VMD Tcl script that builds the backbone (N, CA, C; Angstrom):
set m [mol new atoms 552]
animate dup $m
set s [atomselect $m all]
$s set {name element resname resid chain x y z} {
  {N N MET 1 A 8.943 177.799 -120.765}
  {CA C MET 1 A 8.658 176.651 -119.973}
  {C C MET 1 A 8.372 177.073 -118.526}
  {N N ALA 2 A 9.163 178.005 -118.020}
  {CA C ALA 2 A 8.943 178.482 -116.655}
  {C C ALA 2 A 7.569 179.109 -116.514}
  {N N ALA 3 A 7.081 179.765 -117.573}
  {CA C ALA 3 A 5.751 180.390 -117.533}
  {C C ALA 3 A 4.670 179.329 -117.421}
  {N N LEU 4 A 4.810 178.240 -118.164}
  {CA C LEU 4 A 3.817 177.164 -118.102}
  {C C LEU 4 A 3.785 176.513 -116.723}
  {N N ILE 5 A 4.949 176.301 -116.136}
  {CA C ILE 5 A 5.018 175.718 -114.792}
  {C C ILE 5 A 4.354 176.657 -113.782}
  {N N PHE 6 A 4.577 177.967 -113.969}
  {CA C PHE 6 A 3.958 178.934 -113.053}
  {C C PHE 6 A 2.436 178.940 -113.220}
  {N N ILE 7 A 1.944 178.900 -114.487}
  {CA C ILE 7 A 0.498 178.960 -114.741}
  {C C ILE 7 A -0.199 177.718 -114.182}
  {N N PHE 8 A 0.382 176.522 -114.469}
  {CA C PHE 8 A -0.311 175.295 -114.073}
  {C C PHE 8 A 0.064 174.810 -112.664}
  {N N GLY 9 A 1.244 175.173 -112.188}
  {CA C GLY 9 A 1.649 174.662 -110.880}
  {C C GLY 9 A 1.793 175.719 -109.810}
  {N N GLY 10 A 1.810 176.967 -110.220}
  {CA C GLY 10 A 1.935 178.034 -109.250}
  {C C GLY 10 A 3.351 178.196 -108.687}
  {N N ILE 11 A 4.315 177.543 -109.311}
  {CA C ILE 11 A 5.693 177.616 -108.823}
  {C C ILE 11 A 6.480 178.564 -109.731}
  {N N SER 12 A 7.186 179.530 -109.155}
  {CA C SER 12 A 7.962 180.506 -109.918}
  {C C SER 12 A 9.419 180.037 -110.025}
  {N N LEU 13 A 9.845 179.737 -111.245}
  {CA C LEU 13 A 11.213 179.243 -111.490}
  {C C LEU 13 A 12.103 180.257 -112.194}
  {N N GLU 14 A 11.604 181.442 -112.471}
  {CA C GLU 14 A 12.369 182.412 -113.252}
  {C C GLU 14 A 13.742 182.715 -112.637}
  {N N ALA 15 A 13.781 182.893 -111.365}
  {CA C ALA 15 A 15.041 183.240 -110.692}
  {C C ALA 15 A 16.046 182.097 -110.811}
  {N N TYR 16 A 15.574 180.864 -110.613}
  {CA C TYR 16 A 16.468 179.707 -110.705}
  {C C TYR 16 A 16.970 179.502 -112.132}
  {N N LEU 17 A 16.065 179.611 -113.105}
  {CA C LEU 17 A 16.474 179.474 -114.509}
  {C C LEU 17 A 17.431 180.600 -114.909}
  {N N GLY 18 A 17.174 181.800 -114.398}
  {CA C GLY 18 A 18.083 182.922 -114.663}
  {C C GLY 18 A 19.479 182.648 -114.130}
  {N N ALA 19 A 19.554 182.048 -112.936}
  {CA C ALA 19 A 20.862 181.711 -112.347}
  {C C ALA 19 A 21.568 180.640 -113.167}
  {N N VAL 20 A 20.817 179.615 -113.612}
  {CA C VAL 20 A 21.414 178.545 -114.426}
  {C C VAL 20 A 21.922 179.108 -115.745}
  {N N ILE 21 A 21.120 179.947 -116.389}
  {CA C ILE 21 A 21.535 180.556 -117.663}
  {C C ILE 21 A 22.762 181.440 -117.452}
  {N N SER 22 A 22.808 182.158 -116.354}
  {CA C SER 22 A 23.973 183.006 -116.053}
  {C C SER 22 A 25.234 182.171 -115.897}
  {N N VAL 23 A 25.127 181.051 -115.203}
  {CA C VAL 23 A 26.287 180.163 -115.027}
  {C C VAL 23 A 26.760 179.631 -116.382}
  {N N ILE 24 A 25.827 179.247 -117.242}
  {CA C ILE 24 A 26.186 178.736 -118.578}
  {C C ILE 24 A 26.898 179.819 -119.383}
  {N N ILE 25 A 26.400 181.047 -119.334}
  {CA C ILE 25 A 27.026 182.156 -120.075}
  {C C ILE 25 A 28.414 182.454 -119.518}
  {N N ILE 26 A 28.553 182.476 -118.201}
  {CA C ILE 26 A 29.858 182.742 -117.578}
  {C C ILE 26 A 30.858 181.653 -117.957}
  {N N LYS 27 A 30.424 180.382 -117.911}
  {CA C LYS 27 A 31.319 179.279 -118.283}
  {C C LYS 27 A 31.753 179.389 -119.742}
  {N N ALA 28 A 30.819 179.687 -120.645}
  {CA C ALA 28 A 31.155 179.834 -122.067}
  {C C ALA 28 A 32.160 180.975 -122.257}
  {N N GLY 29 A 31.940 182.081 -121.572}
  {CA C GLY 29 A 32.878 183.205 -121.660}
  {C C GLY 29 A 34.251 182.843 -121.129}
  {N N PHE 30 A 34.279 182.134 -120.010}
  {CA C PHE 30 A 35.561 181.697 -119.439}
  {C C PHE 30 A 36.289 180.762 -120.397}
  {N N ASP 31 A 35.566 179.811 -121.000}
  {CA C ASP 31 A 36.185 178.879 -121.949}
  {C C ASP 31 A 36.763 179.616 -123.155}
  {N N MET 32 A 36.025 180.596 -123.674}
  {CA C MET 32 A 36.517 181.376 -124.815}
  {C C MET 32 A 37.758 182.174 -124.432}
  {N N LEU 33 A 37.723 182.812 -123.279}
  {CA C LEU 33 A 38.865 183.594 -122.816}
  {C C LEU 33 A 40.067 182.698 -122.566}
  {N N SER 34 A 39.844 181.561 -121.951}
  {CA C SER 34 A 40.923 180.620 -121.652}
  {C C SER 34 A 41.595 180.140 -122.934}
  {N N GLU 35 A 40.807 179.814 -123.949}
  {CA C GLU 35 A 41.354 179.360 -125.230}
  {C C GLU 35 A 42.177 180.457 -125.895}
  {N N THR 36 A 41.676 181.691 -125.858}
  {CA C THR 36 A 42.384 182.818 -126.459}
  {C C THR 36 A 43.709 183.079 -125.737}
  {N N VAL 37 A 43.674 183.108 -124.416}
  {CA C VAL 37 A 44.890 183.351 -123.639}
  {C C VAL 37 A 45.891 182.221 -123.882}
  {N N SER 38 A 45.413 180.995 -123.956}
  {CA C SER 38 A 46.291 179.856 -124.198}
  {C C SER 38 A 47.013 180.003 -125.534}
  {N N LYS 39 A 46.294 180.426 -126.557}
  {CA C LYS 39 A 46.927 180.609 -127.872}
  {C C LYS 39 A 47.922 181.771 -127.849}
  {N N LEU 40 A 47.595 182.839 -127.098}
  {CA C LEU 40 A 48.504 183.976 -127.013}
  {C C LEU 40 A 49.792 183.609 -126.287}
  {N N LEU 41 A 49.668 182.818 -125.234}
  {CA C LEU 41 A 50.843 182.434 -124.451}
  {C C LEU 41 A 51.637 181.321 -125.121}
  {N N GLY 42 A 50.986 180.595 -126.000}
  {CA C GLY 42 A 51.658 179.515 -126.709}
  {C C GLY 42 A 51.211 178.164 -126.204}
  {N N GLU 43 A 51.038 177.268 -127.134}
  {CA C GLU 43 A 50.631 175.905 -126.831}
  {C C GLU 43 A 51.663 174.956 -127.392}
  {N N PRO 44 A 51.745 173.775 -126.817}
  {CA C PRO 44 A 52.672 172.800 -127.386}
  {C C PRO 44 A 52.265 172.479 -128.821}
  {N N GLY 45 A 53.250 172.320 -129.668}
  {CA C GLY 45 A 52.969 172.017 -131.057}
  {C C GLY 45 A 52.620 170.560 -131.265}
  {N N ASP 46 A 52.164 170.281 -132.428}
  {CA C ASP 46 A 51.820 168.928 -132.829}
  {C C ASP 46 A 53.111 168.186 -133.178}
  {N N TYR 47 A 53.436 167.152 -132.410}
  {CA C TYR 47 A 54.695 166.418 -132.589}
  {C C TYR 47 A 54.810 165.858 -134.005}
  {N N GLU 48 A 53.718 165.333 -134.525}
  {CA C GLU 48 A 53.742 164.753 -135.870}
  {C C GLU 48 A 54.066 165.824 -136.916}
  {N N LEU 49 A 53.516 167.019 -136.753}
  {CA C LEU 49 A 53.809 168.113 -137.678}
  {C C LEU 49 A 55.294 168.483 -137.614}
  {N N PHE 50 A 55.845 168.573 -136.398}
  {CA C PHE 50 A 57.276 168.860 -136.243}
  {C C PHE 50 A 58.112 167.816 -136.985}
  {N N GLN 51 A 57.787 166.553 -136.764}
  {CA C GLN 51 A 58.550 165.472 -137.408}
  {C C GLN 51 A 58.430 165.537 -138.920}
  {N N ASN 52 A 57.234 165.795 -139.433}
  {CA C ASN 52 A 57.036 165.869 -140.881}
  {C C ASN 52 A 57.839 167.012 -141.497}
  {N N ILE 53 A 57.870 168.150 -140.816}
  {CA C ILE 53 A 58.646 169.286 -141.336}
  {C C ILE 53 A 60.135 168.948 -141.336}
  {N N LYS 54 A 60.606 168.372 -140.236}
  {CA C LYS 54 A 62.027 168.011 -140.160}
  {C C LYS 54 A 62.389 166.998 -141.253}
  {N N GLU 55 A 61.517 166.033 -141.500}
  {CA C GLU 55 A 61.768 165.050 -142.560}
  {C C GLU 55 A 61.766 165.708 -143.940}
  {N N THR 56 A 60.855 166.647 -144.143}
  {CA C THR 56 A 60.798 167.359 -145.422}
  {C C THR 56 A 62.103 168.109 -145.670}
  {N N VAL 57 A 62.565 168.847 -144.667}
  {CA C VAL 57 A 63.803 169.621 -144.820}
  {C C VAL 57 A 65.000 168.690 -144.980}
  {N N ALA 58 A 65.030 167.620 -144.216}
  {CA C ALA 58 A 66.147 166.665 -144.288}
  {C C ALA 58 A 66.181 165.905 -145.609}
  {N N SER 59 A 65.089 165.922 -146.359}
  {CA C SER 59 A 65.051 165.201 -147.637}
  {C C SER 59 A 65.926 165.857 -148.703}
  {N N PHE 60 A 66.346 167.088 -148.466}
  {CA C PHE 60 A 67.254 167.749 -149.410}
  {C C PHE 60 A 68.657 167.179 -149.195}
  {N N PRO 61 A 69.294 166.654 -150.232}
  {CA C PRO 61 A 70.581 165.975 -150.048}
  {C C PRO 61 A 71.695 166.858 -149.499}
  {N N GLU 62 A 71.617 168.160 -149.696}
  {CA C GLU 62 A 72.658 169.063 -149.221}
  {C C GLU 62 A 72.599 169.271 -147.715}
  {N N VAL 63 A 71.442 169.012 -147.127}
  {CA C VAL 63 A 71.211 169.305 -145.709}
  {C C VAL 63 A 71.789 168.198 -144.841}
  {N N ARG 64 A 72.742 168.573 -143.988}
  {CA C ARG 64 A 73.377 167.606 -143.059}
  {C C ARG 64 A 72.549 167.392 -141.808}
  {N N GLY 65 A 71.799 168.414 -141.389}
  {CA C GLY 65 A 70.992 168.319 -140.182}
  {C C GLY 65 A 69.944 169.416 -140.140}
  {N N VAL 66 A 68.882 169.163 -139.383}
  {CA C VAL 66 A 67.777 170.110 -139.243}
  {C C VAL 66 A 67.592 170.377 -137.752}
  {N N TYR 67 A 67.620 171.662 -137.359}
  {CA C TYR 67 A 67.602 172.011 -135.937}
  {C C TYR 67 A 66.776 173.260 -135.689}
  {N N ASP 68 A 66.465 173.469 -134.428}
  {CA C ASP 68 A 65.883 174.727 -133.941}
  {C C ASP 68 A 64.586 175.099 -134.662}
  {N N LEU 69 A 63.750 174.117 -134.936}
  {CA C LEU 69 A 62.466 174.386 -135.574}
  {C C LEU 69 A 61.545 175.085 -134.582}
  {N N VAL 70 A 61.031 176.228 -134.989}
  {CA C VAL 70 A 60.098 176.998 -134.166}
  {C C VAL 70 A 58.839 177.216 -134.993}
  {N N LEU 71 A 57.686 176.876 -134.409}
  {CA C LEU 71 A 56.411 177.087 -135.088}
  {C C LEU 71 A 55.556 178.044 -134.277}
  {N N ASN 72 A 54.896 178.960 -134.968}
  {CA C ASN 72 A 53.957 179.877 -134.352}
  {C C ASN 72 A 52.570 179.585 -134.916}
  {N N ASN 73 A 51.610 179.329 -134.036}
  {CA C ASN 73 A 50.256 178.993 -134.436}
  {C C ASN 73 A 49.421 180.262 -134.452}
  {N N TYR 74 A 48.875 180.591 -135.616}
  {CA C TYR 74 A 48.048 181.791 -135.755}
  {C C TYR 74 A 46.594 181.442 -136.048}
  {N N GLY 75 A 46.151 180.324 -135.532}
  {CA C GLY 75 A 44.769 179.914 -135.731}
  {C C GLY 75 A 44.721 178.544 -136.366}
  {N N PRO 76 A 43.525 178.065 -136.637}
  {CA C PRO 76 A 43.384 176.719 -137.191}
  {C C PRO 76 A 44.181 176.553 -138.485}
  {N N ASP 77 A 45.096 175.630 -138.462}
  {CA C ASP 77 A 45.896 175.284 -139.648}
  {C C ASP 77 A 46.649 176.465 -140.240}
  {N N THR 78 A 47.030 177.421 -139.417}
  {CA C THR 78 A 47.805 178.569 -139.891}
  {C C THR 78 A 49.088 178.654 -139.065}
  {N N TYR 79 A 50.162 178.115 -139.620}
  {CA C TYR 79 A 51.449 178.101 -138.935}
  {C C TYR 79 A 52.481 178.867 -139.748}
  {N N ASN 80 A 53.289 179.634 -139.040}
  {CA C ASN 80 A 54.515 180.205 -139.582}
  {C C ASN 80 A 55.647 179.634 -138.754}
  {N N GLY 81 A 56.838 179.534 -139.349}
  {CA C GLY 81 A 57.928 178.981 -138.576}
  {C C GLY 81 A 59.282 179.349 -139.127}
  {N N SER 82 A 60.284 178.875 -138.415}
  {CA C SER 82 A 61.670 179.049 -138.847}
  {C C SER 82 A 62.434 177.788 -138.471}
  {N N VAL 83 A 63.541 177.586 -139.152}
  {CA C VAL 83 A 64.336 176.385 -138.936}
  {C C VAL 83 A 65.791 176.709 -139.282}
  {N N HIS 84 A 66.717 175.971 -138.688}
  {CA C HIS 84 A 68.127 176.059 -139.049}
  {C C HIS 84 A 68.545 174.756 -139.710}
  {N N ILE 85 A 69.416 174.877 -140.687}
  {CA C ILE 85 A 69.953 173.693 -141.350}
  {C C ILE 85 A 71.476 173.736 -141.302}
  {N N GLU 86 A 72.071 172.551 -141.280}
  {CA C GLU 86 A 73.532 172.451 -141.372}
  {C C GLU 86 A 73.907 172.119 -142.805}
  {N N LEU 87 A 74.900 172.838 -143.288}
  {CA C LEU 87 A 75.457 172.594 -144.615}
  {C C LEU 87 A 76.975 172.512 -144.489}
  {N N ASP 88 A 77.590 171.800 -145.427}
  {CA C ASP 88 A 79.048 171.785 -145.473}
  {C C ASP 88 A 79.566 173.192 -145.741}
  {N N ASP 89 A 80.715 173.515 -145.180}
  {CA C ASP 89 A 81.258 174.863 -145.323}
  {C C ASP 89 A 81.688 175.191 -146.750}
  {N N ASP 90 A 81.768 174.199 -147.605}
  {CA C ASP 90 A 82.136 174.480 -149.001}
  {C C ASP 90 A 80.906 174.564 -149.915}
  {N N TYR 91 A 79.711 174.585 -149.329}
  {CA C TYR 91 A 78.503 174.718 -150.146}
  {C C TYR 91 A 78.548 176.074 -150.849}
  {N N PRO 92 A 78.323 176.107 -152.163}
  {CA C PRO 92 A 78.443 177.373 -152.906}
  {C C PRO 92 A 77.442 178.429 -152.426}
  {N N LYS 93 A 77.968 179.599 -152.072}
  {CA C LYS 93 A 77.098 180.637 -151.527}
  {C C LYS 93 A 76.072 181.128 -152.545}
  {N N TYR 94 A 76.372 181.038 -153.823}
  {CA C TYR 94 A 75.406 181.489 -154.820}
  {C C TYR 94 A 74.196 180.557 -154.900}
  {N N LYS 95 A 74.271 179.368 -154.303}
  {CA C LYS 95 A 73.148 178.434 -154.301}
  {C C LYS 95 A 72.304 178.509 -153.019}
  {N N LEU 96 A 72.769 179.271 -152.022}
  {CA C LEU 96 A 72.078 179.333 -150.735}
  {C C LEU 96 A 70.649 179.864 -150.855}
  {N N ASP 97 A 70.478 180.950 -151.579}
  {CA C ASP 97 A 69.151 181.550 -151.706}
  {C C ASP 97 A 68.180 180.560 -152.351}
  {N N GLU 98 A 68.610 179.917 -153.410}
  {CA C GLU 98 A 67.748 178.955 -154.105}
  {C C GLU 98 A 67.395 177.775 -153.193}
  {N N LEU 99 A 68.375 177.268 -152.457}
  {CA C LEU 99 A 68.127 176.143 -151.566}
  {C C LEU 99 A 67.124 176.514 -150.468}
  {N N THR 100 A 67.316 177.663 -149.819}
  {CA C THR 100 A 66.406 178.040 -148.736}
  {C C THR 100 A 64.992 178.285 -149.258}
  {N N ARG 101 A 64.870 178.852 -150.441}
  {CA C ARG 101 A 63.536 179.066 -151.023}
  {C C ARG 101 A 62.895 177.732 -151.415}
  {N N ASP 102 A 63.689 176.824 -151.975}
  {CA C ASP 102 A 63.162 175.496 -152.332}
  {C C ASP 102 A 62.676 174.757 -151.084}
  {N N ILE 103 A 63.421 174.862 -150.004}
  {CA C ILE 103 A 63.018 174.229 -148.743}
  {C C ILE 103 A 61.696 174.825 -148.260}
  {N N ALA 104 A 61.582 176.146 -148.285}
  {CA C ALA 104 A 60.354 176.809 -147.824}
  {C C ALA 104 A 59.154 176.383 -148.672}
  {N N VAL 105 A 59.340 176.300 -149.967}
  {CA C VAL 105 A 58.243 175.889 -150.857}
  {C C VAL 105 A 57.835 174.445 -150.580}
  {N N GLU 106 A 58.811 173.568 -150.428}
  {CA C GLU 106 A 58.517 172.154 -150.188}
  {C C GLU 106 A 57.832 171.945 -148.835}
  {N N VAL 107 A 58.259 172.673 -147.825}
  {CA C VAL 107 A 57.611 172.575 -146.507}
  {C C VAL 107 A 56.161 173.032 -146.609}
  {N N PHE 108 A 55.919 174.095 -147.367}
  {CA C PHE 108 A 54.534 174.562 -147.522}
  {C C PHE 108 A 53.701 173.540 -148.284}
  {N N LYS 109 A 54.245 172.990 -149.359}
  {CA C LYS 109 A 53.501 172.006 -150.156}
  {C C LYS 109 A 53.107 170.790 -149.321}
  {N N ARG 110 A 54.063 170.271 -148.562}
  {CA C ARG 110 A 53.828 169.027 -147.829}
  {C C ARG 110 A 53.125 169.221 -146.491}
  {N N ASN 111 A 53.353 170.382 -145.842}
  {CA C ASN 111 A 52.887 170.548 -144.462}
  {C C ASN 111 A 51.993 171.756 -144.235}
  {N N ARG 112 A 51.814 172.592 -145.258}
  {CA C ARG 112 A 50.991 173.806 -145.141}
  {C C ARG 112 A 51.515 174.743 -144.050}
  {N N VAL 113 A 52.833 174.817 -143.928}
  {CA C VAL 113 A 53.485 175.706 -142.967}
  {C C VAL 113 A 54.362 176.678 -143.742}
  {N N ILE 114 A 54.244 177.963 -143.426}
  {CA C ILE 114 A 55.055 178.985 -144.077}
  {C C ILE 114 A 56.336 179.162 -143.275}
  {N N LEU 115 A 57.465 178.851 -143.888}
  {CA C LEU 115 A 58.754 179.111 -143.245}
  {C C LEU 115 A 59.158 180.540 -143.560}
  {N N THR 116 A 59.242 181.363 -142.530}
  {CA C THR 116 A 59.621 182.759 -142.730}
  {C C THR 116 A 61.137 182.937 -142.715}
  {N N ALA 117 A 61.846 181.914 -142.221}
  {CA C ALA 117 A 63.307 181.995 -142.183}
  {C C ALA 117 A 63.901 180.595 -142.185}
  {N N VAL 118 A 64.977 180.450 -142.951}
  {CA C VAL 118 A 65.780 179.230 -142.929}
  {C C VAL 118 A 67.207 179.674 -142.624}
  {N N GLY 119 A 67.626 179.456 -141.388}
  {CA C GLY 119 A 68.977 179.839 -140.978}
  {C C GLY 119 A 69.990 178.784 -141.409}
  {N N ILE 120 A 71.219 179.204 -141.554}
  {CA C ILE 120 A 72.273 178.326 -142.045}
  {C C ILE 120 A 73.362 178.172 -140.997}
  {N N TYR 121 A 73.721 176.932 -140.698}
  {CA C TYR 121 A 74.909 176.607 -139.915}
  {C C TYR 121 A 75.896 175.964 -140.880}
  {N N LEU 122 A 77.040 176.591 -141.076}
  {CA C LEU 122 A 78.076 175.987 -141.912}
  {C C LEU 122 A 79.007 175.165 -141.026}
  {N N VAL 123 A 79.202 173.924 -141.403}
  {CA C VAL 123 A 80.014 172.995 -140.616}
  {C C VAL 123 A 81.358 172.801 -141.313}
  {N N ASN 124 A 82.431 172.970 -140.545}
  {CA C ASN 124 A 83.766 172.754 -141.095}
  {C C ASN 124 A 83.895 171.300 -141.560}
  {N N THR 125 A 84.239 171.124 -142.820}
  {CA C THR 125 A 84.414 169.760 -143.351}
  {C C THR 125 A 85.722 169.601 -144.111}
  {N N GLN 126 A 86.380 170.694 -144.434}
  {CA C GLN 126 A 87.552 170.649 -145.306}
  {C C GLN 126 A 88.859 170.385 -144.561}
  {N N ASP 127 A 88.977 170.938 -143.371}
  {CA C ASP 127 A 90.217 170.844 -142.608}
  {C C ASP 127 A 90.148 169.655 -141.658}
  {N N LYS 128 A 90.987 168.648 -141.883}
  {CA C LYS 128 A 90.965 167.414 -141.075}
  {C C LYS 128 A 91.217 167.703 -139.593}
  {N N GLU 129 A 92.065 168.687 -139.308}
  {CA C GLU 129 A 92.357 169.041 -137.921}
  {C C GLU 129 A 91.095 169.556 -137.218}
  {N N ILE 130 A 90.329 170.367 -137.929}
  {CA C ILE 130 A 89.084 170.897 -137.370}
  {C C ILE 130 A 88.043 169.779 -137.239}
  {N N VAL 131 A 87.979 168.886 -138.208}
  {CA C VAL 131 A 87.055 167.744 -138.125}
  {C C VAL 131 A 87.396 166.894 -136.908}
  {N N ASN 132 A 88.681 166.652 -136.680}
  {CA C ASN 132 A 89.096 165.886 -135.505}
  {C C ASN 132 A 88.752 166.617 -134.208}
  {N N LEU 133 A 88.930 167.946 -134.191}
  {CA C LEU 133 A 88.569 168.752 -133.023}
  {C C LEU 133 A 87.066 168.645 -132.751}
  {N N ARG 134 A 86.253 168.755 -133.811}
  {CA C ARG 134 A 84.802 168.622 -133.665}
  {C C ARG 134 A 84.438 167.255 -133.092}
  {N N ASN 135 A 85.050 166.212 -133.610}
  {CA C ASN 135 A 84.748 164.863 -133.119}
  {C C ASN 135 A 85.137 164.705 -131.650}
  {N N GLU 136 A 86.283 165.253 -131.261}
  {CA C GLU 136 A 86.750 165.149 -129.874}
  {C C GLU 136 A 85.827 165.931 -128.926}
  {N N ILE 137 A 85.486 167.153 -129.302}
  {CA C ILE 137 A 84.590 167.959 -128.465}
  {C C ILE 137 A 83.214 167.302 -128.392}
  {N N SER 138 A 82.711 166.821 -129.503}
  {CA C SER 138 A 81.407 166.148 -129.508}
  {C C SER 138 A 81.410 164.940 -128.584}
  {N N ARG 139 A 82.455 164.142 -128.660}
  {CA C ARG 139 A 82.555 162.952 -127.826}
  {C C ARG 139 A 82.512 163.331 -126.348}
  {N N LYS 140 A 83.280 164.347 -125.981}
  {CA C LYS 140 A 83.329 164.755 -124.573}
  {C C LYS 140 A 82.006 165.366 -124.105}
  {N N VAL 141 A 81.419 166.209 -124.911}
  {CA C VAL 141 A 80.164 166.859 -124.521}
  {C C VAL 141 A 79.035 165.830 -124.445}
  {N N LEU 142 A 78.969 164.930 -125.416}
  {CA C LEU 142 A 77.906 163.925 -125.438}
  {C C LEU 142 A 78.067 162.869 -124.338}
  {N N ALA 143 A 79.227 162.824 -123.703}
  {CA C ALA 143 A 79.428 161.886 -122.593}
  {C C ALA 143 A 78.609 162.284 -121.369}
  {N N ASN 144 A 78.173 163.544 -121.309}
  {CA C ASN 144 A 77.351 163.993 -120.183}
  {C C ASN 144 A 75.943 163.446 -120.347}
  {N N LYS 145 A 75.391 162.880 -119.270}
  {CA C LYS 145 A 74.087 162.230 -119.357}
  {C C LYS 145 A 72.946 163.205 -119.641}
  {N N TYR 146 A 73.153 164.495 -119.432}
  {CA C TYR 146 A 72.100 165.472 -119.678}
  {C C TYR 146 A 72.136 166.063 -121.095}
  {N N VAL 147 A 73.177 165.776 -121.843}
  {CA C VAL 147 A 73.306 166.322 -123.186}
  {C C VAL 147 A 72.677 165.355 -124.178}
  {N N ARG 148 A 71.742 165.876 -124.963}
  {CA C ARG 148 A 71.043 165.048 -125.943}
  {C C ARG 148 A 71.615 165.202 -127.347}
  {N N GLN 149 A 72.192 166.362 -127.630}
  {CA C GLN 149 A 72.626 166.609 -129.003}
  {C C GLN 149 A 73.606 167.773 -129.033}
  {N N ILE 150 A 74.494 167.734 -130.013}
  {CA C ILE 150 A 75.384 168.858 -130.296}
  {C C ILE 150 A 75.287 169.101 -131.801}
  {N N HIS 151 A 75.185 170.358 -132.182}
  {CA C HIS 151 A 75.113 170.681 -133.610}
  {C C HIS 151 A 75.645 172.097 -133.843}
  {N N ALA 152 A 75.706 172.475 -135.103}
  {CA C ALA 152 A 76.150 173.810 -135.518}
  {C C ALA 152 A 77.592 174.089 -135.107}
  {N N PHE 153 A 78.418 173.073 -135.134}
  {CA C PHE 153 A 79.831 173.233 -134.756}
  {C C PHE 153 A 80.547 174.040 -135.837}
  {N N HIS 154 A 81.265 175.068 -135.397}
  {CA C HIS 154 A 82.064 175.860 -136.344}
  {C C HIS 154 A 83.313 176.388 -135.636}
  {N N TYR 155 A 84.430 176.236 -136.297}
  {CA C TYR 155 A 85.703 176.745 -135.791}
  {C C TYR 155 A 86.131 177.904 -136.683}
  {N N ASN 156 A 86.332 179.072 -136.069}
  {CA C ASN 156 A 86.778 180.248 -136.804}
  {C C ASN 156 A 88.300 180.286 -136.736}
  {N N THR 157 A 88.946 180.050 -137.866}
  {CA C THR 157 A 90.406 179.967 -137.893}
  {C C THR 157 A 91.075 181.313 -137.612}
  {N N GLU 158 A 90.430 182.405 -138.005}
  {CA C GLU 158 A 91.026 183.729 -137.775}
  {C C GLU 158 A 90.966 184.122 -136.297}
  {N N LYS 159 A 89.820 183.921 -135.682}
  {CA C LYS 159 A 89.635 184.312 -134.289}
  {C C LYS 159 A 90.026 183.212 -133.307}
  {N N LYS 160 A 90.261 182.020 -133.833}
  {CA C LYS 160 A 90.599 180.857 -132.994}
  {C C LYS 160 A 89.490 180.603 -131.965}
  {N N THR 161 A 88.228 180.635 -132.439}
  {CA C THR 161 A 87.090 180.386 -131.565}
  {C C THR 161 A 86.280 179.201 -132.074}
  {N N VAL 162 A 85.628 178.518 -131.142}
  {CA C VAL 162 A 84.745 177.402 -131.460}
  {C C VAL 162 A 83.356 177.775 -130.965}
  {N N ARG 163 A 82.352 177.466 -131.772}
  {CA C ARG 163 A 80.975 177.658 -131.311}
  {C C ARG 163 A 80.148 176.462 -131.751}
  {N N PHE 164 A 79.187 176.110 -130.910}
  {CA C PHE 164 A 78.260 175.035 -131.227}
  {C C PHE 164 A 77.075 175.129 -130.292}
  {N N ASP 165 A 75.984 174.496 -130.680}
  {CA C ASP 165 A 74.784 174.456 -129.855}
  {C C ASP 165 A 74.708 173.106 -129.163}
  {N N VAL 166 A 74.220 173.129 -127.938}
  {CA C VAL 166 A 74.046 171.905 -127.159}
  {C C VAL 166 A 72.583 171.828 -126.741}
  {N N VAL 167 A 71.964 170.674 -126.962}
  {CA C VAL 167 A 70.588 170.442 -126.527}
  {C C VAL 167 A 70.646 169.644 -125.231}
  {N N ILE 168 A 70.045 170.222 -124.188}
  {CA C ILE 168 A 70.070 169.643 -122.844}
  {C C ILE 168 A 68.736 168.948 -122.565}
  {N N SER 169 A 68.789 167.835 -121.866}
  {CA C SER 169 A 67.601 167.074 -121.493}
  {C C SER 169 A 66.742 167.835 -120.493}
  {N N PHE 170 A 65.446 167.607 -120.553}
  {CA C PHE 170 A 64.534 168.180 -119.566}
  {C C PHE 170 A 64.708 167.510 -118.208}
  {N N ASP 171 A 65.480 166.427 -118.148}
  {CA C ASP 171 A 65.768 165.779 -116.873}
  {C C ASP 171 A 66.644 166.673 -115.989}
  {N N LEU 172 A 67.347 167.607 -116.592}
  {CA C LEU 172 A 68.172 168.547 -115.831}
  {C C LEU 172 A 67.240 169.562 -115.183}
  {N N THR 173 A 67.199 169.577 -113.870}
  {CA C THR 173 A 66.289 170.463 -113.142}
  {C C THR 173 A 67.081 171.359 -112.207}
  {N N LEU 174 A 66.382 172.222 -111.520}
  {CA C LEU 174 A 67.037 173.094 -110.546}
  {C C LEU 174 A 67.606 172.298 -109.379}
  {N N ASP 175 A 67.076 171.104 -109.154}
  {CA C ASP 175 A 67.557 170.255 -108.067}
  {C C ASP 175 A 68.769 169.418 -108.463}
  {N N THR 176 A 69.134 169.441 -109.739}
  {CA C THR 176 A 70.244 168.632 -110.229}
  {C C THR 176 A 71.558 169.125 -109.638}
  {N N ASP 177 A 72.442 168.194 -109.364}
  {CA C ASP 177 A 73.787 168.527 -108.917}
  {C C ASP 177 A 74.560 169.047 -110.135}
  {N N TYR 178 A 74.760 170.341 -110.215}
  {CA C TYR 178 A 75.401 170.946 -111.379}
  {C C TYR 178 A 76.882 170.598 -111.477}
  {N N GLY 179 A 77.437 170.007 -110.435}
  {CA C GLY 179 A 78.811 169.527 -110.511}
  {C C GLY 179 A 78.945 168.445 -111.555}
  {N N GLU 180 A 77.828 167.758 -111.861}
  {CA C GLU 180 A 77.855 166.717 -112.880}
  {C C GLU 180 A 78.070 167.295 -114.270}
  {N N LEU 181 A 77.817 168.579 -114.443}
  {CA C LEU 181 A 77.983 169.198 -115.751}
  {C C LEU 181 A 79.410 169.636 -116.018}
  {N N SER 182 A 80.209 169.724 -114.987}
  {CA C SER 182 A 81.584 170.201 -115.168}
  {C C SER 182 A 82.515 169.019 -115.438}
  {N N GLY 183 A 83.741 169.314 -115.564}
  {CA C GLY 183 A 84.727 168.268 -115.749}
  {C C GLY 183 A 85.199 168.082 -117.164}
  {N N TYR 184 A 84.938 169.047 -118.010}
  {CA C TYR 184 A 85.396 168.931 -119.390}
  {C C TYR 184 A 86.773 169.527 -119.449}
}
mol reanalyze $m
mol bondsrecalc $m
mol representation Tube
mol addrep $m
């Protein structure tokens, strides 16, 4: 087209068209690089996919809770992930392998996500004293306005230790008065 304009109009546009084409190529390269870097650094997951996976795992009657779901995106519709589940502490250990494999298969069938790991949190359910301790600690921890959830509670009777995970709100920032977190 630039040649025709030059022949009939005497105006040379090659330099201008070259600059426009260069800008288009640079922009396309930047967009490709930006997309690649974004995927390497990690992107927010699809909320609906997270919810569907959690519902799939929670559909197993043995599962008391579903936590710590992590998904890794390896391209279009290619996800690998891991999840933790809560089970009663009296769940038969010989059934654990079958349950975790069944969960992984069901998640793949329904969501096309490969679960590479299903972690287990055993929750004390047999000892009433420990159940009462869990309820008391949960009540106190959940009273904090920044705490959204407590899970994976376990009391080790031999070591006399308690462990649990706490999910904190994103409302807690560096500017927050951390004195509000104390007092337990």
